C-alpha positions in Angstrom: -36.0 10.2 -7.6 -32.4 9.0 -7.1 -32.4 7.7 -10.6 -33.4 11.1 -12.0 -30.6 12.8 -10.1 -28.0 10.3 -11.4 -29.3 10.7 -14.9 -29.3 14.5 -14.7 -25.8 14.5 -13.2 -24.5 12.2 -16.1 -26.1 14.4 -18.7 -24.8 17.6 -17.2 -21.3 16.2 -16.9 -21.3 14.9 -20.5 -22.5 18.2 -21.9 -19.9 20.2 -19.9 -17.2 17.8 -21.1 -18.3 18.3 -24.7 -18.2 22.0 -24.4 -14.8 22.0 -22.9 -13.5 19.8 -25.7 -14.9 22.0 -28.4 -13.5 25.2 -26.8 -10.1 23.7 -26.3 -10.0 22.4 -29.9 -10.9 25.8 -31.2 -8.3 27.6 -29.1 -5.5 25.4 -30.3 -6.1 26.1 -34.0 -4.3 29.0 -35.8 -7.6 30.5 -36.8 -8.4 31.3 -33.1 -5.1 33.0 -32.6 -5.5 35.1 -35.8 -9.0 36.1 -34.9 -8.0 37.2 -31.4 -5.2 39.3 -32.8 -7.6 40.9 -35.3 -10.1 41.9 -32.6 -7.3 43.2 -30.4 -6.0 45.4 -33.2 -9.6 46.6 -34.0 -10.1 47.5 -30.4 -7.1 49.7 -30.3 -7.5 51.2 -33.8 -11.3 51.7 -34.0 -12.9 51.4 -30.6 -10.6 53.5 -28.4 -10.4 56.4 -30.9 -14.2 56.2 -31.3 -14.7 56.5 -27.6 -12.3 59.5 -27.5 -14.2 61.2 -30.3 -17.5 60.7 -28.5 -16.0 62.1 -25.3 -14.6 65.2 -27.1 -18.0 65.7 -28.8 -19.8 65.6 -25.5 -17.4 68.0 -23.8 -17.6 70.5 -26.7 -21.5 70.3 -26.7 -21.5 70.9 -22.9 -19.3 74.0 -23.3 -21.7 75.5 -25.8 -24.8 74.7 -23.7 -26.6 77.5 -21.9 -26.8 76.9 -18.1 -29.7 79.3 -17.5 -32.9 78.2 -15.8 -35.9 78.0 -18.1 -38.8 80.3 -17.4 -41.2 79.0 -14.8 -44.8 78.6 -16.1 -47.2 77.3 -13.4 -49.1 74.7 -15.4 -51.9 73.2 -13.3 -51.2 69.6 -14.3 -47.5 69.7 -13.4 -45.9 69.4 -10.0 -49.1 68.1 -8.4 -48.6 67.2 -4.7 -51.5 65.1 -3.4 -49.4 63.7 -0.6 -46.2 65.0 1.1 -43.0 63.1 0.3 -41.8 61.1 3.4 -38.3 62.8 3.4 -37.1 66.4 4.0 -39.8 69.1 4.0 -42.2 66.8 2.0 -42.2 69.2 -1.0 -39.0 68.1 -2.8 -38.5 64.9 -4.7 -35.8 62.4 -3.6 -33.3 63.6 -6.2 -34.3 67.2 -6.2 -32.0 69.6 -8.1 -32.8 73.2 -7.2 -31.3 74.5 -10.5 -33.3 72.2 -12.8 -36.4 71.1 -10.8 -39.1 73.7 -9.9 -41.3 73.4 -6.9 -45.1 73.9 -7.3 -44.7 77.6 -6.7 -41.5 78.2 -8.7 -37.8 77.8 -8.5 -36.0 78.0 -5.2 -34.3 81.3 -4.3 -36.2 83.4 -6.9 -38.6 86.1 -5.7 
């Protein structure tokens, strides 16, 4: 068992040493510096404006979105409560949103 541990330790150390040598050799070359510079420029010129355009698109879509509650239709297969929830009044889910989530008998605060 001790021999296995020594052998595993030697193999692990040699593989880590080889990895370090390869990474340090790559970083010292001019190609690595040029590649890092290219990716840095791409990040600022492509990625950040792309994120900004996505944020603007999301904001504008949200402004056009209707915030009205959908009509409540009491389907028999939805909002089935066989057992009470162990929190609150037992009728609302853990992340209940009174505007978006209807109870079995309809939305809260209506009629």
